[in-house]
PAMARVO-382593 format. One record per residue (C-alpha): x, y, z; residue in one letter; residue number from 1. Coordinates in nm, 4 decimals. Each point is the difference from the previous one (the first is absolute). Example, Ala and Ser with C-alpha at 12.3 -4.5 7.8 and 13.67 -1.06 7.14 Angstrom:
// residues 2
((1.2300; -0.4500; 0.7800); A; 1)
((0.1370; 0.3440; -0.0660); S; 2)
END
This chain:
// residues 544
((-3.5708; 7.6067; -1.8211); X; 1)
((0.2573; -0.2718; -0.0685); X; 2)
((0.2639; 0.1872; 0.1998); X; 3)
((-0.2379; 0.0320; 0.2969); X; 4)
((-0.0778; -0.3753; -0.0088); X; 5)
((0.3689; -0.0891; -0.0063); X; 6)
((0.0676; 0.2319; 0.2959); X; 7)
((-0.2924; -0.1516; 0.1930); X; 8)
((0.1267; -0.3508; -0.0743); X; 9)
((0.3484; 0.0818; 0.1266); X; 10)
((-0.1417; 0.1573; 0.3172); X; 11)
((-0.2264; -0.3013; 0.0611); X; 12)
((0.2882; -0.2425; -0.0508); X; 13)
((0.2196; 0.1942; 0.2406); X; 14)
((-0.2758; 0.0081; 0.2650); X; 15)
((-0.0593; -0.3747; -0.0411); X; 16)
((0.3725; -0.0748; 0.0407); X; 17)
((0.0201; 0.2185; 0.3140); X; 18)
((-0.3112; -0.1667; 0.1448); X; 19)
((0.1370; -0.3519; -0.0646); X; 20)
((0.3343; 0.0982; 0.1493); X; 21)
((-0.1700; 0.1307; 0.3161); X; 22)
((-0.2084; -0.3178; 0.0334); X; 23)
((0.3124; -0.2129; -0.0427); X; 24)
((0.1934; 0.1969; 0.2623); X; 25)
((-0.2917; -0.0125; 0.2450); X; 26)
((-0.0533; -0.3712; -0.0591); X; 27)
((0.3680; -0.0675; 0.0384); X; 28)
((-0.0163; 0.1556; 0.3471); X; 29)
((-0.3570; -0.0589; 0.1179); X; 30)
((-0.1380; -0.2732; -0.2318); X; 31)
((-0.3077; 0.1967; -0.1105); X; 32)
((-0.0907; -0.2189; -0.2982); X; 33)
((-0.2489; -0.2872; 0.0578); X; 34)
((0.1465; -0.3469; 0.0677); X; 35)
((-0.1648; -0.1314; -0.3165); X; 36)
((0.2194; 0.2333; -0.2052); X; 37)
((0.3131; -0.0994; 0.1916); X; 38)
((-0.0733; -0.3651; -0.0695); X; 39)
((0.0131; 0.0703; -0.3730); X; 40)
((0.3228; 0.1980; 0.0136); X; 41)
((0.3115; -0.2013; -0.0973); X; 42)
((0.2015; -0.1155; 0.3015); X; 43)
((0.3738; 0.0548; -0.0152); X; 44)
((0.0548; -0.3471; 0.1468); X; 45)
((-0.2653; -0.2255; -0.1506); X; 46)
((-0.0184; -0.2685; 0.2644); X; 47)
((0.0890; -0.0015; 0.3658); X; 48)
((0.1784; 0.2257; 0.2450); X; 49)
((0.1280; -0.1087; 0.3417); X; 50)
((-0.1575; 0.1711; 0.2984); X; 51)
((0.1563; -0.1972; 0.2867); X; 52)
((0.2602; -0.2678; 0.0769); X; 53)
((0.0369; -0.2132; 0.3103); X; 54)
((0.1565; -0.3242; 0.1212); X; 55)
((-0.1978; -0.2636; 0.1881); X; 56)
((0.1798; -0.2613; 0.2085); X; 57)
((-0.1539; -0.3181; 0.1388); X; 58)
((0.1177; -0.2922; 0.2098); X; 59)
((-0.0829; -0.3681; -0.0157); X; 60)
((0.0041; 0.0031; 0.3816); X; 61)
((-0.2947; 0.2408; 0.0068); X; 62)
((-0.3104; -0.1536; -0.1628); X; 63)
((-0.1706; 0.3418; 0.0045); X; 64)
((0.2678; 0.1759; -0.2049); X; 65)
((-0.0626; 0.0295; -0.3726); X; 66)
((0.2313; 0.1110; -0.2769); X; 67)
((-0.2753; 0.1299; -0.2222); X; 68)
((-0.1942; 0.3229; 0.0336); X; 69)
((-0.3487; 0.0641; -0.1384); X; 70)
((0.0360; -0.0873; -0.3733); X; 71)
((-0.2666; 0.2581; -0.0872); X; 72)
((0.2328; 0.2725; 0.1253); X; 73)
((0.3488; -0.1446; -0.0264); X; 74)
((0.1991; -0.1884; -0.2649); X; 75)
((0.2583; -0.2433; 0.1370); X; 76)
((0.3283; -0.0489; -0.1872); X; 77)
((0.0283; -0.3783; 0.0043); X; 78)
((0.3562; -0.0274; 0.1238); X; 79)
((0.0739; -0.1000; 0.3576); X; 80)
((0.2640; 0.2482; 0.1141); X; 81)
((0.1706; -0.2851; 0.1835); X; 82)
((-0.0055; -0.2089; -0.3222); X; 83)
((-0.1869; -0.2738; 0.1897); X; 84)
((0.3084; -0.0631; 0.2136); X; 85)
((-0.1086; 0.1669; 0.3241); X; 86)
((-0.0321; -0.2409; 0.2905); X; 87)
((-0.3364; 0.1337; 0.1089); X; 88)
((-0.0419; 0.3340; -0.1770); X; 89)
((-0.1287; 0.1116; -0.3379); X; 90)
((-0.0432; 0.3534; -0.1296); X; 91)
((-0.1518; 0.1548; -0.3106); X; 92)
((-0.0057; 0.3432; -0.1580); X; 93)
((-0.3520; 0.1330; -0.0602); X; 94)
((-0.0921; 0.2970; -0.2151); X; 95)
((-0.3149; 0.2010; -0.0452); X; 96)
((-0.0726; 0.0696; -0.3648); X; 97)
((-0.2550; 0.2299; -0.1582); X; 98)
((-0.1012; 0.0766; -0.3524); X; 99)
((0.0939; 0.3588; -0.0597); X; 100)
((-0.3538; 0.0938; -0.0990); X; 101)
((-0.1384; -0.1541; 0.3220); X; 102)
((0.2137; 0.1952; 0.2457); X; 103)
((-0.2228; 0.1543; 0.2665); X; 104)
((0.0151; 0.3714; 0.0817); X; 105)
((0.3109; 0.0553; 0.2157); X; 106)
((0.1253; -0.3597; -0.0362); X; 107)
((0.3786; -0.0141; 0.0113); X; 108)
((0.2354; -0.1559; -0.2523); X; 109)
((0.3623; -0.0981; 0.0667); X; 110)
((0.2675; 0.2200; -0.1545); X; 111)
((0.3065; -0.1466; 0.1663); X; 112)
((0.1175; -0.2940; 0.2084); X; 113)
((0.3001; -0.0238; 0.2325); X; 114)
((0.1355; -0.2864; 0.2101); X; 115)
((0.1735; 0.0508; 0.3337); X; 116)
((-0.0369; 0.0277; 0.3757); X; 117)
((-0.0070; 0.3799; 0.0131); X; 118)
((-0.2571; 0.2443; -0.1345); X; 119)
((0.1440; 0.1390; -0.3284); X; 120)
((-0.1173; 0.3454; 0.1132); X; 121)
((0.2715; -0.0081; 0.2664); X; 122)
((0.2473; -0.2442; -0.1531); X; 123)
((0.0330; 0.1506; -0.3496); X; 124)
((0.1096; 0.3436; -0.1074); X; 125)
((-0.2680; 0.1917; -0.1858); X; 126)
((-0.2884; -0.2027; 0.1456); X; 127)
((-0.0635; 0.2099; 0.3115); X; 128)
((-0.3203; 0.1550; -0.1335); X; 129)
((-0.1395; -0.3284; -0.1308); X; 130)
((-0.2432; -0.2224; 0.1873); X; 131)
((0.0850; -0.3692; -0.0081); X; 132)
((-0.2361; -0.2717; 0.1287); X; 133)
((0.1431; -0.3047; 0.1750); X; 134)
((-0.0941; -0.3583; -0.0873); X; 135)
((0.1314; -0.3365; 0.1267); X; 136)
((0.3386; -0.1396; -0.1089); X; 137)
((0.1601; 0.3433; -0.0245); X; 138)
((-0.2225; 0.1293; -0.2799); X; 139)
((-0.0531; 0.3761; -0.0220); X; 140)
((-0.2581; 0.1442; -0.2386); X; 141)
((-0.0397; 0.3489; -0.1383); X; 142)
((-0.3657; 0.0357; -0.0952); X; 143)
((-0.1950; 0.2905; -0.1409); X; 144)
((-0.3625; 0.0806; -0.0816); X; 145)
((0.0785; 0.2980; -0.2220); X; 146)
((-0.2038; 0.0260; -0.3191); X; 147)
((0.1507; -0.1913; -0.2892); X; 148)
((0.2487; -0.1639; 0.2340); X; 149)
((-0.0816; -0.3294; -0.1699); X; 150)
((0.0868; 0.1588; -0.3365); X; 151)
((0.3568; 0.0697; 0.1064); X; 152)
((0.2864; -0.2104; -0.1313); X; 153)
((0.0996; -0.0297; 0.3682); X; 154)
((-0.3137; -0.1942; 0.0890); X; 155)
((0.0733; -0.3594; 0.1062); X; 156)
((-0.2034; -0.2295; -0.2265); X; 157)
((0.1381; -0.3465; 0.0863); X; 158)
((0.1948; -0.1755; 0.2760); X; 159)
((0.2007; -0.3230; -0.0099); X; 160)
((0.2381; -0.1918; 0.2272); X; 161)
((0.3443; -0.1348; -0.0981); X; 162)
((0.2550; -0.1784; 0.2161); X; 163)
((0.3705; 0.0054; 0.0770); X; 164)
((0.2775; 0.2541; 0.0326); X; 165)
((0.0753; -0.0363; -0.3731); X; 166)
((-0.3583; 0.0442; -0.1231); X; 167)
((-0.0392; 0.2254; -0.3038); X; 168)
((-0.2984; 0.1609; -0.1719); X; 169)
((0.0218; -0.0058; -0.3823); X; 170)
((-0.3554; 0.1177; -0.0752); X; 171)
((-0.0249; 0.3581; -0.1299); X; 172)
((-0.1769; 0.2360; 0.2410); X; 173)
((0.0729; -0.2238; 0.2995); X; 174)
((0.2353; 0.0758; 0.2894); X; 175)
((0.1272; -0.2484; 0.2567); X; 176)
((0.0561; 0.1414; 0.3483); X; 177)
((0.3556; -0.0204; 0.1304); X; 178)
((-0.1034; -0.0732; 0.3583); X; 179)
((-0.1740; -0.3341; 0.0621); X; 180)
((-0.3220; -0.0384; 0.1941); X; 181)
((0.0744; -0.0067; 0.3723); X; 182)
((-0.1101; -0.3479; 0.1038); X; 183)
((0.1022; -0.2220; 0.2879); X; 184)
((0.1820; -0.2503; -0.2203); X; 185)
((0.3011; -0.0693; 0.2237); X; 186)
((0.1982; -0.0588; -0.3210); X; 187)
((-0.2068; -0.3064; -0.0843); X; 188)
((-0.1119; 0.1092; -0.3466); X; 189)
((0.0697; 0.2384; -0.2864); X; 190)
((-0.0841; 0.3618; 0.0672); X; 191)
((-0.3295; 0.1160; -0.1499); X; 192)
((0.0079; 0.3208; -0.2025); X; 193)
((-0.2812; 0.2163; -0.1299); X; 194)
((-0.0096; 0.1013; -0.3632); X; 195)
((-0.2415; 0.2715; -0.1147); X; 196)
((-0.1160; 0.1283; -0.3351); X; 197)
((-0.0803; 0.3643; -0.0660); X; 198)
((-0.2381; 0.1260; -0.2640); X; 199)
((-0.1359; -0.1949; -0.2938); X; 200)
((0.1422; -0.3398; -0.0942); X; 201)
((0.2642; 0.0309; -0.2703); X; 202)
((-0.0949; -0.1353; -0.3397); X; 203)
((0.2277; -0.2923; -0.0876); X; 204)
((0.0718; -0.0483; -0.3687); X; 205)
((0.1640; -0.3225; -0.1144); X; 206)
((0.3314; 0.0645; -0.1793); X; 207)
((0.0626; -0.1208; -0.3548); X; 208)
((0.3420; -0.1680; -0.0341); X; 209)
((0.1806; 0.1075; -0.3167); X; 210)
((0.3307; -0.0858; -0.1642); X; 211)
((0.2497; 0.2862; 0.0284); X; 212)
((0.1087; 0.2081; -0.2998); X; 213)
((0.3156; -0.2091; -0.0392); X; 214)
((-0.2106; -0.3148; -0.0378); X; 215)
((0.0988; -0.1414; 0.3394); X; 216)
((-0.2197; -0.1216; 0.2829); X; 217)
((0.1307; -0.1427; 0.3286); X; 218)
((-0.1946; -0.2314; 0.2308); X; 219)
((0.1036; -0.0668; 0.3596); X; 220)
((-0.1295; -0.3253; 0.1486); X; 221)
((-0.0041; 0.0238; 0.3797); X; 222)
((-0.0754; -0.3445; 0.1400); X; 223)
((-0.0844; -0.1040; 0.3549); X; 224)
((0.0401; 0.3225; 0.1974); X; 225)
((-0.1631; -0.1607; 0.3086); X; 226)
((-0.0842; 0.3276; 0.1741); X; 227)
((-0.1497; 0.0126; 0.3486); X; 228)
((-0.2031; 0.2270; 0.2232); X; 229)
((0.2834; 0.1832; 0.1729); X; 230)
((0.3702; -0.0319; -0.0661); X; 231)
((0.0018; -0.3763; -0.0449); X; 232)
((0.2635; -0.2550; 0.0974); X; 233)
((0.2811; -0.0950; -0.2366); X; 234)
((0.0387; -0.3629; -0.1030); X; 235)
((0.3310; -0.1394; -0.1236); X; 236)
((0.1487; 0.3475; -0.0476); X; 237)
((0.3381; 0.0082; -0.1715); X; 238)
((0.2571; 0.0803; 0.1121); X; 239)
((-0.1168; -0.1015; 0.3466); X; 240)
((0.2142; 0.2520; 0.1875); X; 241)
((-0.0862; 0.3066; -0.2092); X; 242)
((-0.0862; 0.3053; 0.2164); X; 243)
((0.0952; -0.1973; 0.3075); X; 244)
((-0.2660; -0.2591; -0.0817); X; 245)
((-0.2832; 0.2558; 0.0230); X; 246)
((-0.2439; -0.0469; -0.2858); X; 247)
((-0.3527; 0.1322; -0.0441); X; 248)
((-0.1446; -0.2010; -0.2872); X; 249)
((-0.2314; 0.2549; -0.1576); X; 250)
((0.2407; 0.2915; 0.0257); X; 251)
((0.2752; -0.1957; -0.1704); X; 252)
((-0.2340; -0.1352; -0.2678); X; 253)
((-0.1491; 0.3396; -0.0807); X; 254)
((0.3399; 0.1699; -0.0013); X; 255)
((0.1210; -0.2618; -0.2492); X; 256)
((-0.2992; 0.0413; -0.2321); X; 257)
((0.0121; 0.3795; 0.0268); X; 258)
((0.3698; 0.0061; -0.0890); X; 259)
((-0.0611; -0.2097; -0.3121); X; 260)
((-0.2947; 0.2153; -0.1040); X; 261)
((0.2258; 0.3055; 0.0113); X; 262)
((0.2901; -0.1677; -0.1798); X; 263)
((-0.1821; -0.2044; -0.2628); X; 264)
((-0.3008; 0.2303; -0.0527); X; 265)
((-0.2387; -0.2728; -0.1203); X; 266)
((-0.3050; 0.0928; -0.2043); X; 267)
((-0.2157; -0.2617; 0.1740); X; 268)
((0.0256; -0.2163; 0.3114); X; 269)
((-0.1608; -0.3436; 0.0181); X; 270)
((-0.0495; -0.1327; 0.3535); X; 271)
((-0.0260; -0.3725; -0.0533); X; 272)
((-0.1558; -0.1102; 0.3275); X; 273)
((0.0608; -0.0250; 0.3736); X; 274)
((0.0368; 0.3735; 0.0381); X; 275)
((-0.1641; -0.0464; 0.3401); X; 276)
((0.1247; -0.2520; 0.2549); X; 277)
((-0.3441; -0.0860; 0.1328); X; 278)
((0.1200; -0.1688; 0.3181); X; 279)
((0.1675; 0.3214; 0.1184); X; 280)
((-0.2497; 0.2431; -0.1531); X; 281)
((-0.3018; 0.0306; 0.2321); X; 282)
((-0.0730; 0.3235; -0.1897); X; 283)
((0.0731; -0.0844; -0.3629); X; 284)
((-0.1017; 0.3488; -0.1147); X; 285)
((0.3031; 0.1450; 0.1780); X; 286)
((0.2289; -0.2464; -0.1808); X; 287)
((-0.1557; 0.0767; -0.3404); X; 288)
((0.0446; 0.3729; 0.0511); X; 289)
((0.3714; -0.0462; 0.0704); X; 290)
((0.0832; -0.1497; -0.3393); X; 291)
((-0.2514; 0.2166; -0.1880); X; 292)
((0.1515; 0.3195; 0.1396); X; 293)
((0.3327; -0.0852; -0.1665); X; 294)
((-0.1556; 0.0099; -0.3467); X; 295)
((-0.2557; 0.2751; 0.0544); X; 296)
((0.2519; 0.2584; 0.1174); X; 297)
((0.2159; -0.0783; -0.3066); X; 298)
((-0.2968; -0.0028; -0.2415); X; 299)
((0.0742; -0.3564; -0.1144); X; 300)
((-0.2936; -0.2215; -0.1104); X; 301)
((-0.0236; -0.3360; 0.1777); X; 302)
((-0.2003; -0.3199; -0.0416); X; 303)
((-0.0585; -0.2697; 0.2627); X; 304)
((-0.0923; -0.3640; 0.0196); X; 305)
((-0.0260; -0.2067; 0.3176); X; 306)
((0.1835; -0.2929; 0.1521); X; 307)
((-0.0821; -0.2518; 0.2682); X; 308)
((0.0818; 0.2369; 0.2907); X; 309)
((-0.1634; 0.3306; -0.0988); X; 310)
((-0.3480; -0.0914; 0.1237); X; 311)
((0.1124; -0.1741; 0.3196); X; 312)
((-0.0205; 0.3333; 0.1854); X; 313)
((-0.2986; 0.2235; 0.0598); X; 314)
((-0.1214; 0.0404; -0.3606); X; 315)
((-0.1308; -0.2450; -0.2561); X; 316)
((0.1311; -0.0068; -0.3570); X; 317)
((-0.3018; 0.1975; -0.1181); X; 318)
((0.0422; 0.2611; 0.2738); X; 319)
((0.3724; 0.0307; -0.0760); X; 320)
((-0.0744; 0.0519; -0.3675); X; 321)
((-0.2705; 0.2570; 0.0705); X; 322)
((0.2407; 0.1923; 0.2243); X; 323)
((0.2901; -0.0156; -0.2464); X; 324)
((-0.2207; 0.0860; -0.2962); X; 325)
((-0.1065; 0.3224; 0.1731); X; 326)
((0.3563; 0.1346; 0.0292); X; 327)
((0.1751; 0.2416; -0.2366); X; 328)
((0.2167; -0.1585; -0.2723); X; 329)
((-0.1517; -0.3432; 0.0598); X; 330)
((-0.0807; -0.2051; -0.3108); X; 331)
((-0.1317; -0.2901; 0.2078); X; 332)
((-0.3375; -0.1506; -0.0864); X; 333)
((-0.2033; -0.2863; 0.1469); X; 334)
((-0.0806; -0.1438; -0.3415); X; 335)
((-0.3225; -0.1696; -0.1141); X; 336)
((-0.2213; -0.1270; 0.2820); X; 337)
((-0.0754; -0.3240; -0.1864); X; 338)
((0.3678; -0.0958; -0.0166); X; 339)
((0.1667; -0.1792; 0.2935); X; 340)
((0.2132; 0.2189; 0.2226); X; 341)
((0.0495; 0.3709; 0.0588); X; 342)
((0.2395; 0.1853; -0.2279); X; 343)
((-0.0316; -0.1510; -0.3481); X; 344)
((0.0532; 0.2983; -0.2286); X; 345)
((0.2217; 0.1583; -0.2622); X; 346)
((0.2117; 0.3129; -0.0161); X; 347)
((0.0447; 0.1542; -0.3429); X; 348)
((0.3127; 0.2075; -0.0643); X; 349)
((-0.0504; 0.2418; -0.2877); X; 350)
((0.2578; 0.0632; -0.2722); X; 351)
((0.2159; 0.3102; 0.0114); X; 352)
((-0.1765; 0.1798; -0.2843); X; 353)
((-0.3338; -0.1756; -0.0261); X; 354)
((-0.3082; -0.0982; 0.1949); X; 355)
((0.0544; -0.3668; -0.0874); X; 356)
((0.1345; -0.2483; 0.2530); X; 357)
((0.3714; -0.0803; -0.0232); X; 358)
((0.0039; -0.2407; 0.2953); X; 359)
((-0.2673; -0.2011; 0.1773); X; 360)
((0.0536; -0.1255; 0.3528); X; 361)
((-0.2240; -0.2840; 0.1171); X; 362)
((-0.0338; -0.0240; 0.3781); X; 363)
((-0.1690; -0.3042; 0.1529); X; 364)
((-0.0888; -0.1181; 0.3492); X; 365)
((0.1708; -0.3295; 0.0880); X; 366)
((-0.2090; -0.0211; 0.3188); X; 367)
((0.1439; -0.1496; 0.3173); X; 368)
((0.0000; -0.3533; 0.1369); X; 369)
((-0.1250; -0.3099; -0.1791); X; 370)
((-0.3762; -0.0176; -0.0397); X; 371)
((0.0294; -0.3818; 0.0016); X; 372)
((0.2617; -0.0742; 0.2650); X; 373)
((-0.0707; -0.3751; 0.0047); X; 374)
((0.0813; -0.0431; -0.3663); X; 375)
((0.2373; 0.2894; -0.0674); X; 376)
((0.1985; 0.1142; 0.3015); X; 377)
((0.1603; 0.3420; 0.0218); X; 378)
((-0.1162; 0.2942; -0.2050); X; 379)
((-0.2911; 0.0835; -0.2247); X; 380)
((0.0016; 0.0270; -0.3782); X; 381)
((-0.1333; 0.2269; -0.2714); X; 382)
((-0.3584; -0.1022; -0.0660); X; 383)
((-0.1786; -0.0886; -0.3221); X; 384)
((-0.2071; 0.3203; 0.0105); X; 385)
((0.3203; 0.2069; 0.0180); X; 386)
((0.1566; -0.1808; -0.2959); X; 387)
((-0.3191; 0.0484; -0.1994); X; 388)
((-0.0011; 0.3717; 0.0913); X; 389)
((0.3646; 0.0243; -0.1050); X; 390)
((-0.0680; -0.1609; -0.3400); X; 391)
((-0.3078; 0.2159; -0.0623); X; 392)
((0.1816; 0.3179; 0.0981); X; 393)
((0.3039; -0.0825; -0.2141); X; 394)
((-0.2184; -0.0821; -0.3017); X; 395)
((-0.1977; 0.3197; 0.0454); X; 396)
((0.3192; 0.2063; -0.0001); X; 397)
((0.1521; -0.1501; -0.3148); X; 398)
((-0.1725; 0.2377; -0.2421); X; 399)
((0.0675; 0.3266; 0.1887); X; 400)
((0.3605; -0.1060; 0.0640); X; 401)
((0.0600; -0.0375; -0.3730); X; 402)
((-0.0499; 0.3769; -0.0294); X; 403)
((0.3220; 0.0566; 0.1937); X; 404)
((0.2626; 0.0936; -0.2608); X; 405)
((0.2754; -0.2046; 0.1683); X; 406)
((0.0148; -0.3460; 0.1571); X; 407)
((-0.2426; -0.0338; 0.2917); X; 408)
((0.1113; -0.2131; 0.2971); X; 409)
((-0.1846; -0.1741; 0.2853); X; 410)
((0.1284; -0.0744; 0.3516); X; 411)
((-0.1689; -0.1670; 0.2978); X; 412)
((0.0403; 0.0212; 0.3777); X; 413)
((-0.1151; -0.2507; 0.2624); X; 414)
((0.0926; -0.0777; 0.3608); X; 415)
((0.0302; -0.3782; 0.0333); X; 416)
((0.2270; -0.1602; -0.2647); X; 417)
((-0.1319; -0.2354; -0.2662); X; 418)
((0.0866; -0.3730; 0.0196); X; 419)
((0.2334; 0.0444; -0.2980); X; 420)
((0.2340; 0.2061; 0.2202); X; 421)
((0.1126; -0.3367; 0.1418); X; 422)
((0.1489; -0.1172; -0.3306); X; 423)
((0.3717; -0.0162; 0.0767); X; 424)
((0.0839; -0.1074; -0.3543); X; 425)
((-0.0884; 0.3491; -0.1219); X; 426)
((0.2597; 0.2744; -0.0416); X; 427)
((-0.0037; 0.2253; 0.3069); X; 428)
((0.1905; 0.3162; 0.0930); X; 429)
((0.0102; 0.0940; 0.3684); X; 430)
((-0.0398; -0.1685; 0.3386); X; 431)
((-0.1960; -0.3218; 0.0597); X; 432)
((0.0385; -0.0307; 0.3777); X; 433)
((-0.3264; -0.1620; 0.1034); X; 434)
((-0.2402; -0.2433; -0.1640); X; 435)
((-0.2696; 0.1964; -0.1878); X; 436)
((-0.3236; -0.0241; 0.2002); X; 437)
((-0.2241; -0.0167; -0.3050); X; 438)
((-0.3488; -0.1520; 0.0225); X; 439)
((-0.0425; -0.3764; -0.0137); X; 440)
((-0.2553; 0.0318; -0.2803); X; 441)
((0.1132; 0.1255; -0.3379); X; 442)
((-0.3015; 0.1855; -0.1412); X; 443)
((0.1739; 0.0774; -0.3306); X; 444)
((0.0575; 0.3721; 0.0324); X; 445)
((0.3539; -0.0199; -0.1400); X; 446)
((-0.1388; -0.1444; -0.3217); X; 447)
((-0.2606; 0.2770; -0.0109); X; 448)
((0.2739; 0.2633; 0.0330); X; 449)
((0.1954; -0.1569; -0.2867); X; 450)
((-0.3118; -0.0299; -0.2166); X; 451)
((-0.0737; 0.3719; 0.0380); X; 452)
((0.3572; 0.1091; -0.0657); X; 453)
((0.0932; 0.1269; 0.3474); X; 454)
((0.3793; 0.0322; 0.0061); X; 455)
((0.0689; 0.0268; 0.3759); X; 456)
((-0.1789; -0.1069; 0.3171); X; 457)
((0.1417; 0.0957; 0.3399); X; 458)
((-0.0993; -0.1059; 0.3510); X; 459)
((0.1012; 0.0367; 0.3640); X; 460)
((-0.0832; -0.2267; 0.2962); X; 461)
((0.3289; -0.1952; 0.0286); X; 462)
((0.2138; 0.2733; 0.1504); X; 463)
((0.3492; -0.1328; -0.0653); X; 464)
((-0.0567; -0.1099; -0.3587); X; 465)
((0.0756; 0.2748; -0.2510); X; 466)
((0.0654; -0.1864; -0.3237); X; 467)
((-0.1426; 0.0468; -0.3465); X; 468)
((-0.0672; -0.3323; -0.1764); X; 469)
((-0.0559; -0.0484; -0.3737); X; 470)
((-0.2772; -0.2356; -0.1044); X; 471)
((0.0520; -0.1466; -0.3479); X; 472)
((-0.2138; -0.1923; -0.2459); X; 473)
((0.0658; -0.3602; -0.1030); X; 474)
((0.1979; 0.1464; -0.2913); X; 475)
((0.2171; 0.1976; 0.2466); X; 476)
((-0.1568; 0.3306; -0.1034); X; 477)
((-0.0093; 0.2541; 0.2877); X; 478)
((-0.3615; 0.0432; 0.1105); X; 479)
((-0.0205; 0.1803; 0.3345); X; 480)
((0.2261; 0.1445; 0.2668); X; 481)
((-0.1155; -0.0859; 0.3538); X; 482)
((0.1600; 0.2270; 0.2617); X; 483)
((0.0028; 0.0553; 0.3750); X; 484)
((0.0085; 0.3489; 0.1453); X; 485)
((0.2057; -0.0991; 0.3052); X; 486)
((-0.1112; 0.0875; 0.3530); X; 487)
((0.0284; 0.3714; 0.0829); X; 488)
((-0.1433; 0.0234; 0.3519); X; 489)
((0.1729; -0.0534; 0.3326); X; 490)
((-0.3252; -0.1080; 0.1638); X; 491)
((0.0056; -0.3258; -0.1964); X; 492)
((0.2458; -0.2896; 0.0167); X; 493)
((0.3326; -0.0080; -0.1816); X; 494)
((0.3036; -0.1943; 0.1243); X; 495)
((0.1123; -0.2895; -0.2213); X; 496)
((0.3660; 0.0963; 0.0188); X; 497)
((0.0021; 0.3753; 0.0421); X; 498)
((-0.2624; 0.1208; -0.2468); X; 499)
((-0.0206; 0.3769; -0.0522); X; 500)
((-0.3346; 0.1612; -0.0795); X; 501)
((-0.0478; 0.1027; -0.3615); X; 502)
((-0.2342; 0.1445; -0.2618); X; 503)
((-0.0382; -0.0892; -0.3683); X; 504)
((-0.0252; 0.2461; -0.2877); X; 505)
((-0.1247; -0.0410; -0.3555); X; 506)
((0.1466; 0.2627; -0.2323); X; 507)
((-0.2148; 0.0103; -0.3137); X; 508)
((0.1237; 0.1570; -0.3237); X; 509)
((-0.3003; 0.0294; -0.2302); X; 510)
((0.2206; 0.1225; -0.2874); X; 511)
((0.1555; -0.3459; -0.0251); X; 512)
((-0.2773; -0.1988; 0.1734); X; 513)
((0.2683; -0.0998; 0.2496); X; 514)
((-0.0247; -0.0811; 0.3719); X; 515)
((0.3044; -0.0003; 0.2260); X; 516)
((-0.0292; -0.1187; 0.3591); X; 517)
((0.2251; 0.0300; 0.3040); X; 518)
((-0.0121; 0.0199; 0.3800); X; 519)
((0.1197; 0.2513; 0.2579); X; 520)
((0.1168; -0.0981; 0.3492); X; 521)
((-0.0657; 0.1601; 0.3383); X; 522)
((0.3498; -0.0826; 0.1296); X; 523)
((0.3327; -0.0907; -0.1577); X; 524)
((0.0264; 0.0830; -0.3703); X; 525)
((-0.2716; 0.2612; 0.0304); X; 526)
((0.0949; 0.1987; -0.3122); X; 527)
((0.0313; -0.3013; -0.2304); X; 528)
((-0.2634; -0.1343; -0.2369); X; 529)
((-0.0018; -0.3641; 0.1107); X; 530)
((-0.0460; -0.2719; -0.2690); X; 531)
((-0.0808; 0.2575; -0.2682); X; 532)
((-0.1177; -0.1685; -0.3179); X; 533)
((-0.2106; 0.0578; -0.3116); X; 534)
((-0.2956; -0.2365; 0.0138); X; 535)
((-0.2145; 0.1339; -0.2857); X; 536)
((0.1247; 0.1225; -0.3381); X; 537)
((-0.2194; 0.1120; -0.2919); X; 538)
((-0.3032; -0.0889; 0.2097); X; 539)
((0.1018; -0.3657; 0.0509); X; 540)
((0.1586; -0.1838; 0.2945); X; 541)
((0.3685; -0.0706; -0.0627); X; 542)
((0.2636; -0.2042; 0.1784); X; 543)
((0.1865; 0.2150; 0.2522); X; 544)
END
């Protein structure tokens, strides 16, 4: 009896499996299951798939022309392909998007995109049997309505537009097209280039900086990159006649930073403001992607704060932070919403053999231009809410930091220098070539840094200053090192007697609670550690 029941159970299970397999195969080909069941099945791409792409052009001379299609059917990518520089013309990419579960029977999804004047079926080897559909601006689409086409990793799920011959795409799963959109630009503006994402969005996990096994941790401070949309124009390049006087600002800047990343192999990069030269960045996203790609492809964590030029382009501070925060290896955060500015946050660096913090980096927004120009001309200052946040955060970290078995150290990074950087009676190592353009109002942040035991603060902003200055107490006890990063980007000013671009490094030895700092040059003594000095020993600032 028992044997017969077991045999019957096995036979029933086998029949059920065969029946389910047949239903699956039939549904895969003919969609025989009810739509209500399909709606409850998990979609491979939870979200949207792209079913069509087009470009719409309009002219200010034709009052009947419109650059926006029916918003119920089309989504417009809000970037004028002429970057708002066309005399009379504007153009926008539009895409049709559908939720995967809402695709109608036979509705096509895009599996590939090409750019060019000729049909890829005739212009490319291996494409002769494929059907490509033509769209404006040289766009060619390969679309299919095959079952589960939207489930394929080839399905296009997002479209974006970047600008310039040097545009890069650092986001995982995205691909920038080599050929630009074919527009009638007459060389007036940067070429517009499509970027597409295939499949599901990649999950971005924030890295956790950690001291290496030898107890060392190296920080690169890259100040004032001043990147543009497109190649950019060099300012005050030295030597002036290098490469026959030909100089593309962004290429030279990025080559310089990339070379140092490969030679110095930092564990963390701090970008201390004015990464984007807003005036020459009508698409700031393109500029952000150029510096981010350097770190992402090398798997180096990076943290950003903003200067007075970053948000003078197409994106606000908040939008820049949201974009940067979404990228791989980014540690950037907007900070508390009830604190003035965007980008007040900390980065904790864990010890080599523990989960306790060995180093804390405080990053603060120094804003832009004076909020009270009548009374205090020039640049803005760190606000009371930021200083209060800094004190509260530092106090809150005291107890957990005591768990670290060695000496814990705190550093800070800002963009605009503090008023104390003007004190010429202090000991300074490095170049003081221009008057520090610190704010007219001293809000007391230097005292707050000293009170909380921060050993080093470093800024950017004044491109040709690269000194480190020691602030002492009334008893001549070293209290705080105040450093400049030195301008790194060729899109920003230099000059002042032949200044070469440079980058500052902080080499931290947690075994000895020691910090050594130095600079590397783009030209001249490129292999030398310039003005190398120990600024912190046994966790305390010391005279260099």
